[in-house]
C-alpha positions, 0 to 999 in steps of 0.5 A, spaced: 844 441 597 838 445 597 832 447 603 827 444 598 831 438 597 832 438 605 825 439 606 823 433 602 828 428 606 824 431 612 817 429 609 819 422 608 822 420 615 814 420 616 813 414 611 818 410 615 814 404 617 814 402 624 816 396 626 820 392 631 827 397 630 824 402 635 823 400 641 817 402 646 812 403 641 806 400 640 806 393 638 799 394 634 803 399 630 806 394 626 807 396 619 803 403 619 808 409 617 811 414 622 806 419 620 800 415 620 802 413 627 803 420 630 796 423 626 793 419 631 795 422 637 795 416 642 797 417 649 804 415 651 801 412 658 794 409 655 795 406 648 799 401 647 806 403 648 810 398 652 816 400 657 822 402 658 820 408 653 823 414 652 819 421 651 820 428 650 816 434 652 814 438 647 812 444 652 819 443 655 823 442 648 820 448 645 822 452 651 830 450 650 829 452 643 826 459 645 831 460 651 837 459 647 835 463 641 833 469 645 840 468 649 844 468 643 840 474 640 841 478 647 849 477 646 850 478 639 853 471 638 851 467 633 849 460 634 851 453 631 849 448 636 853 441 637 849 436 632 852 431 636 847 431 642 842 429 638 843 427 632 836 428 630 835 432 622 827 434 625 831 437 631 837 440 626 831 443 623 828 446 629 835 449 631 836 452 624 828 455 624 830 458 632 835 462 629 841 458 628 847 460 623 848 452 622 850 445 625 856 444 629 859 437 627 864 433 629 866 427 623 864 425 617 858 420 618 854 427 621 856 432 616 853 426 611 846 426 615 846 433 616 847 434 609 842 429 608 837 433 610 838 440 608 843 442 613 847 449 608 852 451 613 857 446 618 861 448 624 866 441 623 869 441 631 875 436 630 881 437 624 878 432 618 884 429 615 881 423 612 882 423 605 876 419 602 870 424 607 875 430 605 873 428 597 867 427 598 866 434 602 869 437 595 864 435 592 858 437 596 861 444 595 863 443 588 855 442 587 853 447 592 855 453 592 850 455 598 854 450 601 859 452 607 863 448 612 869 451 616 874 445 619 878 445 625 886 446 624 891 444 630 897 441 625 902 442 620 902 435 619 894 435 618 894 441 614 899 437 609 894 431 608 888 436 607 892 439 602 894 433 599 887 430 599 884 436 597 889 438 590 884 440 584 877 441 587 873 447 586 873 450 592 877 452 598 875 448 604 874 454 610 879 452 616 879 455 623 886 454 627 884 451 633 887 453 640 888 448 645 885 448 652 891 448 655 897 443 656 894 436 658 887 438 654 884 434 648 885 437 641 888 443 639 895 448 638 898 448 643 902 456 643 901 462 639 907 460 636 905 454 634 898 456 632 902 461 627 905 457 624 899 452 623 896 458 619 903 459 615 902 452 613 895 454 610 896 460 607 901 456 603 895 452 601 891 453 595 886 448 597 884 451 604 882 459 606 884 461 614 877 465 616 878 465 624 880 461 630 876 456 635 877 452 642 873 449 647 873 452 654 870 445 656 877 442 656 881 448 660 885 443 666 881 445 673 875 449 670 873 455 674 871 462 671 877 465 672 881 460 668 876 460 663 875 466 662 883 468 662 883 462 656 877 465 652 882 472 653 888 468 650 883 466 643 880 472 643 887 475 642 890 470 638 884 473 633 887 480 634 894 478 632 892 474 625 888 480 624 893 484 625 898 480 621 893 480 614 892 474 615 884 474 614 885 479 608 880 478 602 875 475 607 867 477 608 869 476 616 873 473 621 870 467 624 871 467 632 868 461 635 868 457 642 862 455 648 860 447 650 854 447 655 858 448 661 861 456 660 856 459 655 856 466 659 863 466 660 864 466 652 858 471 652 862 476 657 869 475 653 866 475 646 863 482 647 869 485 649 873 483 643 876 489 640 873 491 633 878 488 628 879 490 621 873 485 618 866 484 621 867 477 626 862 472 627 862 470 634 860 463 634 857 459 639 856 452 638 853 449 645 848 442 644 846 439 651 841 445 652 836 442 647 833 436 651 838 438 658 838 434 663 836 431 670 844 430 672 849 433 670 849 440 666 842 441 670 848 443 676 853 445 670 849 449 667 851 457 666 844 460 667 845 457 675 849 463 675 846 468 671 838 466 673 836 472 671 837 470 663 832 464 664 832 457 666 833 450 661 828 445 662 830 437 662 825 435 657 827 427 657 824 422 661 824 414 661 818 411 663 820 403 665 815 399 669 816 395 676 818 388 674 820 385 680 819 388 688 823 382 693 823 386 699 820 392 702 828 395 701 828 393 693 825 394 687 827 392 679 824 395 673 826 394 666 830 399 663 837 398 663 843 401 661 841 398 653 836 404 654 838 409 659 844 414 659 849 412 665 856 416 663 855 421 667 850 419 673 845 414 674 838 416 673 833 419 678 827 417 680 821 422 680 815 419 679 811 414 679 805 413 675 799 407 677 792 407 675 793 413 671 795 417 677 802 420 678 806 421 684 812 423 687 818 417 686 818 420 695 823 414 698 825 411 691 833 412 689 836 408 683 843 405 685 845 401 679 844 399 672 845 392 669 843 390 661 836 391 662 835 393 669 835 398 674 837 397 681 832 400 686 833 402 694 826 404 697 825 406 704 818 405 708 815 412 705 816 408 697 808 407 696 812 401 690 808 395 686 810 391 681 806 394 675 807 401 676 811 405 671 816 409 674 818 416 670 827 416 670 830 423 669 837 422 666 843 425 666 847 426 659 843 428 654 848 426 648 848 419 650 840 419 651 839 420 644 845 415 642 840 409 645 833 410 642 832 411 634 825 414 634 823 418 640 816 420 642 815 427 643 809 428 648 805 433 650 804 434 658 798 430 658 801 424 655 799 426 648 804 424 643 804 429 637 811 427 633 817 422 633 824 424 633 828 420 629 836 419 630 843 417 625 848 415 630 
């Protein structure tokens, strides 16, 4: 699919009609197109948005995009941010415009979304053995010479299944051998000897082409800097051994890929020391959570805490809820719950309170639990909170925050909504 076709598909997102499918949007906007609503530049707080409503900060989103672009450039890394974080084609395009090589994805549905919106390079960080999906990918490769997909392989059996599904196709599928992060880790080949066996199996096919090695250091058991660096050196060593064995003959480049959102500084360190191979090396980083960052898990574990001189990501999400019950001086309830807020990596945090157009810190307010549609708040003596107040909540885990909202307002600092981000989960 051409970039122009992708641009046209993105433009058509503005033609979608606003209605009951999209939480938090103004009821009087029903029937408008998304583009028409965006053109009105409504204010998130005064122009009819209903709670709960999730918003992205326009300024912080742009800051995060620029920061990771700069980081990758500074360290000589290609960047394929993991698209499963947002599943938002508008953000895929912005990431690519900010220098991304392509988009990382995990399952066939996600690849179909990316292709529908013109993404030309996909890194599939999973072994794909589904015959129907493989035949569809083969069709995409046959119809679009510019399309490239790189896929994990982590077993001889997987290679056999891929080969069976792809026989007779026009272009081979590029694959990388996935090295497991250790015993008891998630997917991947456990030993270098087994990696060689998988590579041999690939070499025995006409449907697959071995282009490199990859893995995910975030699964290193009891991860700490020493263990993560050691595993990354194993990954680099595997690439060196494969290259010495002539396994990459005939390629234009060798792919070496790693990098989640917790250890990309370690990836940069080890990849910087990768010795010269027989071909240029595409050092591919795949971190995804950076695009919105968060106020919990990723705020605590981001590598920028270890290298503050490189900059800092900014949490871009805020979930706005309204106080609907204040049964006692120690307790209050807001109208956002598990259906609205990520909670798999920590509860939301109360950050600010809005009343009559004024905003102040949420002093003395703590989220202690979530029901389906309510947040349980503990309030101390210093908490100034009334029924009707809006509470701005910080969230932990970008992936499940995006997952709960199909159309997300992007608001400037004064509350002006300038864009709406469509997600496809």
